[in-house]
N, C-alpha and C positions, 0 to 999 in steps of 0.2 A: 609490116613486111615480115614474111616467115618463110623459111626453108621447108619444104615437104619432105615427107618420108621417101619419096620416089628420088629426089635429089642426093639425099644421103646415102641411099643404096647404091645409086652409080657412082658416087664418090668411093664408096667402100670396095666395089667391084673394080674400079679402076685402079686402085692401090695394089692390087693382087699383082698383074703384069709389071707394074712399077718395081715392085719389091723384089721381083724374080729377074727381070732383064735389065732394067735400068734403074737401080737406086739411087737417089740423088734429088737435087734440086730440078734438074733437067727433066727427070721422069715425072716429077709431081706436077710441073708446069705443063708437061705434054697432056696429062690427063685431066688437071683442073682448069686450065685455061678455056679449052672448048666447053666445059660445064659452066664455068662462070658466064661464058657469053650466050650460052642456051638459056641460064637463069635470067641474064639481064633482059633478053628477048622475051621471055616468058612473063617477065614483070611488066614490061611495057605493053604486051598485048592483053594483058588481064584488065578487066573493067574496073574503073575506078570506084571505090566504096563510098567516098564522102558525098558523091553527088547522087546517090541513089535517093529515090523517093519511098518512104515507109509510112504506111497508113494503118490503122486498125478499125476493125468493126467485129459485130458478133454479140455474145451474151454479155450482160452486165449484171447479172444476178442468177443464182442458182442455189437449190436446196442442198443442204449438206448430205452428201452420199449420192448425189446426181452428178452428171458430167456438162461441162460447159464448154462450147467451143468458141474460140477467139481466132479471128481471121487475120493474117498479116499480109497486106499487098505491097509487094516490092515492085517498084516502077524503075526501069533502066532507061535514063535519059541519054546516055552516051552511045558513041557510035560503035562500041565493041560489044561483043556477046557477054553476059555475064554467066560465068560457070561458079557457083559459091556453094558453100555450106553455111547455114544460118543457125544460130543458137538463140532461141527465144527465151530468155531467162525470167522466171517468176520465183516467189518464195518457195522454199522447201514444201511447205504444207499444203502447196497447190497440186501435189500428185501423192499417190499411195506410194509408200517406200519402195524405191527399187526400179521405179518406173519413169523416173525424171529423165534420164538420158535419152531413152526412145522417144519420149513424147515432145521433148523440147528442141530436138535437133532435126533440121530439114536440110535436103539436098535439092537446089533448083537450078534451072536454066532459064535465062531471061533474053530474048533476042533484042538487038537495039530497039529503042523506042517501044517496047512492049511492057507488060506488066504480068506478073503471076501472083497467085494467092496462094498462101501457106497457111493451114489450119492447125492450131495448137489446141488439143483436148486436155482440159484440166478436170481433175476430179479432187477437189479440196477435201482435207481431212480435219479443218478446224472452221468454225464460224468467224465472220469478220470480214474486212475488206481486204482483198488480195491485189496488190498493185504491182503491175508489170515492171520488171527491172530492165536493164539495158539489152538491146538486140545487137548481137555481135556478128558481123558478116565476114568471112574469108573468101575473097574473090581469086579464083585460080586462073593461070594462064593456059593455053591450048596445050602445052606439054605436060603440065601439071608438077612444075618443078619448083615454081616459085609463086607466093601468094600475097595479095595485099590484104590487110586486115583492119577493120575500124568497127567502131560502135555507135549506135544511135539510140537516143532517147526517144522512145515511141509511148507515151503514157496510156494507160487503160486500166481500169479498176472493175473487179468482178466481186460484187457483194454476195458472200456466202450466207445463206438464210438458216434459221433453225429448221430441223427436218420435218416437225409435227407429225411424228409417228402414232400420236394417239387419234389421228384424224379417223382411223378405223373404227372407233368407238362412237362416233358422232351420229350414225344412223340409228343406233339403239337407244341412245339418249333423246333424240328427236322423237322416236317412237314415244317414248315415255312422256316428253313435253307435250305432245299431241293430246296423250290421254288426260293429262293435268289442265290442258287447255279447253277441254270440253269438245273436241273435235272426234272423239269416240264415244262409245256407250258408256264409259267411265267418267264421271263427273265428280268434282271435289269441292267441299264446302269447308273453309276454315276462318279463323278469326283474322280480319283484316283482308279477306279476299274480296274481288271486284264483282259486283251484280251483273250477270250476263243476260238472261232472258227469263220469261215465264213459260211454263208449259203445264200439261195437265198432270195432275197427280195419278201415280200408279201405287199400287200396294207394295209396301216395302220402303217408300219414301219416308225420310225424317220429317216428322209432323212440324217441326220447327221452322221448315223450310216454306210452310204453306204461307202464301199471301192472302190475307183475309179480305183485305180492300179488293184485289182483283177478283177473287171468288165472289165477292157480293156483288160485282158487275156482271158476272156471267154465270151460266148455269152450272159448270163444272168446276172442281176444286182445282185452284192454280198454286203451284210451287215454284220458288225462285230457284234458278240455276246460277252457279258461280263459276268464276275462272279464276286463275291466279292473278297477282297484280302484274300490269305492263308498265313499261316507261320508268322503272326503277333504276337507280344508280348503283353501279359496282365497280368498285377501285381495286385493282389488282396490284398488290405492293410486292416486288422482288426485293428480297434482302441480298445484295450485292456484296456483303461484307466477307470476312475471312471465313465463316463457317460455309459460305457457298462454293468455296473453292475445293473442298473435300470431294473426293471421288467415291461414288458408291456404284459398285459394280464396274461398268465400263464408261460411265458419263459422270461428269461433275455434278454436283447438287444442284447447281445453277441451270444446267441444261434440262435437268429433269423437272425442275420447277417451271421453266419456260413452256415446256411440252404441255404440262397440266393447265397451266395460264390459258394457252392457246385454246385447248378444248373448251374450257370453260367460257372463254370470250366468244367462240364460235356459237356455243349452245344458246348463251345469253342474249347475245344479238339477234338470233332467230326468234327468241322468246319474246322481244320487243323492249328489252332492257338496254340501258345505256352504259357502256364499258369505258373505263379509262385505265391508264397503266402508270404506275410511278415505280422506278428503279431507284434504290437508296442505299447508301452505306453510311457516309458522313456529310453527303451531299446530294442532291438530285441527279442521278446519272441519266435518266430518260423520263419523258413525260409525254404521254399521248392522251388527249381528252378532246371532247367536242367533235368526234368523228361519227359520220352516219353508220347505219348498219352495215351497208355495203362496203364501206371504206376501212372499217375499224379493224378487221384482221389483217389486211394488207400492212396497215399502219404499225400494228403491234409487231408483226414479223420483222418489218424493216427496222424498228427501233431497238428489238432484240438482238439484230444480227450482230452487232459491235459491242455488245456488253461483255464485260470479263469481270471476274472476281476481283475485289481489292482487299489486299492482305492487312486490313485494318479492322478493329472492333466497330461493329454497327452502332451508331449514335441512336438509341432507342427514343429518347426525348425529342431529338431532331426529327426523327422518322414520324413520330406522333404528331408534331407540329406541323410538318409538311402534309401529312394525311389530311389533317382537319382544315388546312388552307385549301387543298384541292377539292374537298368534297364539303362545301357549307351545308348541303342538305343531308337528310338522313339517307344513309347508303348502307350498302353491304361491303365490308372492307375484307378483303381475302389477303391475308399477309403469309406469303411463301417463305418460310425461314426454317431454321434447325431447332430441334426441341432439346438441343442441350441445355442442361440445368443451369450453369453459371449465366450464360447470357440472357435466358429467360428471367432468372429470379432476381438478377441483379440489374438487368437492363428493362425489360418489357413490362413485367409485373408492376413496378413502381408508378408506372405513367399509362397503364391499361385503362384504369378508369376513365380518363379523359375521352378514349375511344368508345368503351361500351355505354357509357351515358348517353351518347348521341348517335351510335351507329350500332349495326349488327356486325360482329367481328366473327371471321373464321380464320383459323391458324391452320395452314397444310405444312406438312413437313415429310421430306424423303426419309424412309427407314432404310437401314443397311440390311439386306438380307444375308449378308455373311454372318450376322448376330444370331439369327434365328437357326442356321446351319451349327454355329459353334455351340449353342444351348443344348443341342441334342446329341453332342459328341460323347463318346464313351470308350472305354477299352484300354486306356492307359493314363497314367498320372497326368501328362501335359493335357490331354483331352478333357479329363476331368477339371484342371485348372482353367482351361478355355471355357467349359460350360458354366462354371461359376462366375467368371468374368462377364460371360454374355448375359447371365441371370441378373447380375448386378447391374450391368448397363441398361437393360430391359426395364428393370424395377425403377431406376432413376428415371428413365424416359416415360414410364406410366405415370409416376408421381408428378412430373413437369405438366403432363396432359391434364391431370385431375386439377392441378392448381388453376390452369387456365379455365377449366370448365366451371369451376367454383365462382369465378368472375364473369360467368355467362358467355363465354367463348366457346363456339363449336371447334373442335379439333378433327383433323383428318390426318393421320399418321399411317402411311403406306410405303410400299417398296416402289422403286421407279417405274417398273412395269404397271402397278395397280393404282398409282398416285392420281393420274389424270381422270380416270373413270371414277374413282372413289371421290374426288373432288366434285366431279360433275353430279354424282348422285347426292352429295351432301346439299349442293345448291339447289337441286330438284326438290329435295325434302324440305328445306327453308321456304321454297316457293310454296309448295302445297300447303304449307301450315301457315301461310300469310305472314312470315316473319320478315320479308324484306322491305 
């Protein structure tokens, strides 16, 4: 139950003549008694709140940055009309800052025995599951003096998926893949690639590609054509330890790594390779494997949606063991982690041999574009110190990358906007060289 602003205004206006003409209890009762009776009648005529029927429908998932519409159906089973204000409460990250009040509050009128639909538009600002909180209904009487108020639990969950902003690079990478696959005039030949077909020799072909047995059976010289390997296994490993929580530009490192992993997964699945995902810090946070080419990308997006960085040091030995268990066959293992010197030298390098002996390993890391800007700063003593600090940080990063390369690891180090296409190019280069 609640008094409205209209009742308070009438009480205040009634106190003026009381104070002028009839101060005392008699004047107070003369004004407030009729107002109290009107409020009681208004309360009795207001539709009951507890008996309302509330159900939800609408979007169950949305990409980060897009809008999701969730419909709340209000059913009035009573014999009195419902005049109400409804607050559909969600977590604060379900809306852009400053828009929650306008998006979550609705005014509704429901005649007896009828229903109305209210649509709440969410625009989440973070990944993960957004669960609906309570629905608060304030039912007013016909005079608007008094209101019944109650809350209802109407559960609903909207899963906010990664935005996959690097999707724009997919057409160009697929065009490069078609060239490697021999579906254009460009054909590649590399160690470990698969035999595709025979064709007639033309001037300029590599003489090592001549098939002498096929040539002996026909009147023309025949050469072999090759295509990159298919049906290879790729394991994407997301490091969800403390280093993934750092923000680079406007996004956390983990989100930039997810975006790069999604582009690589989309490209590899189109190339006929099998893609799996593992997220690890001190235990496996997510594992996706055994999915078909058409189902792998939705499965990865759904698994990544709820991942959050853990503020613990990643257990490199446990990560290596989990990766070996997940991929018993020779595979390309793509580790998306930070190139910080201490975690690499003390954690990953001592156990890296166990991976490189059985698999091809690629390490991808998100570089901070602010460091490059600091390195060019001049004009003041503070700017020179910043440039020196940036140069030292970049030198340590390059030294760490060189240590990984000496162990046979391919390293991709790029800014958040460039990491996804750079990782896709590295995969295509390995595929063209027959190293998968």
